[in-house]
Structure formats: C-alpha cells, structure tokens
GULUM-413628 format. One record per residue (C-alpha): residue in three letters; x, y, z. Coordinates in steps of 0.05 Angstrom, whole numbers, plus 5000, padded with zeros to 4 digits. Layout:
! residues N
AlaXYZ
...
//
This chain:
! residues 107
Met500050005000
Leu502450704986
Ala503351235040
Lys497151655055
Lys500252265023
Asn500951874958
Arg493751644953
Leu488151994918
Thr481952274951
Val475052154921
Lys474652864895
Glu481552824863
Phe479852154833
Lys473752434798
Asp477553044772
Ile483452634746
Phe478952114715
Thr475252634673
Lys481053094657
Gly486852594650
Arg490452364590
Arg489951614576
Phe495451134557
His494050404539
Asn497549734536
Glu495349014537
Leu494448974613
Thr493049674636
Thr489950354620
Leu493450924653
Val490051594666
Tyr495452134678
Val495452864698
Pro502053234710
Ser503053514780
Glu508853684827
Thr507753084874
Phe506552344864
Lys499552064876
Ala496551414850
Ala490450964852
Val489350254826
Val482450024800
Val480549294786
Ser473449264761
Gly468448774788
Lys466848604716
Asn473648294709
Thr472347794766
Asn467147724820
Ile472047424867
Lys474347984916
Pro480647634941
Val483247584869
Arg481848314856
Asn485148534921
Lys491348114909
Leu492248434841
Arg491349124871
Arg496448974924
Gln501448704872
Val500749354831
Tyr501649784893
Glu507949404911
Ile510649494840
Leu509350254845
Arg512450294914
Thr518949934892
Ser519450314827
Leu518750974865
Lys524950794905
Asn528950684842
Thr526251284801
Pro522451824836
Arg516452054796
Thr511552624797
Gly504552654771
Thr497852354787
Tyr496351664762
Ile490251214759
Phe491650504737
Leu485550134708
Leu487149394703
Lys484348984645
Lys481848284646
Asp488448014618
Ala492048274680
Leu488747724721
Arg492647184685
Ala499247564680
Ser505147384724
Tyr508047874773
Ala514247974729
Met510048104666
Leu505548584705
Ser511548954731
Thr514949044663
Ser508349254633
Leu506949794685
Ile514050074685
Ala514050104609
Leu507450464610
Thr509550984661
Asn516251084624
Arg512351264560
Ile509651884595
Gln516452174611
//
C-alpha cells in the first residue's frame, strides 16, 4: 500500500478521471495528469472477476510494483491504473514490466 500522502481522495479521483490523458497497453489503461507530487490509485473492476480476494491481490501487487519503482526512480504526477481482464492471468514479472513501460512512456 502507498503512503497516505500518495493516495488519491474521492474528489481528486473524479477530477483526474475526467480530465486525465489516457495511455493503453495490453494489461492496463493509465490515466495521467501532470503535477508536482506523486499520487496514484489502482482500480480492478468487478466486471473482470467477481472474486474479491483475486481483485485485492492484484491491487496489492500493483501497489507493491509502484512502491518499489518509486524507490528506484522518483516520479511526479497523478496516476490512475485501470487493470484489464488480461492482467488477472499475468505473472508478477509480466505485470511489473508492463506497468513500468507504461509509466516510462509518459516521461
């Protein structure tokens, strides 16, 4: 889980979701808005799977990928990661390379 200062509030989430620029790959859609600080949210839709533990595990994995990548390369901006159905079957390594490649496309 990210630190509280790095998480989005409901109001920020709605603003970013409507005003943000979208980037896509095979596993994720990224909604991005430039800002001076780093904030992020991860969304796994109930349409992808009805099983809550599976959705929560995937969310935790993405948060861990973000947390470790922040240590290596500090980032700024506001990110919302929308995970697609294919992300459920992806391995941790595949998910990690996909997310890092997607965030590097922005810079």
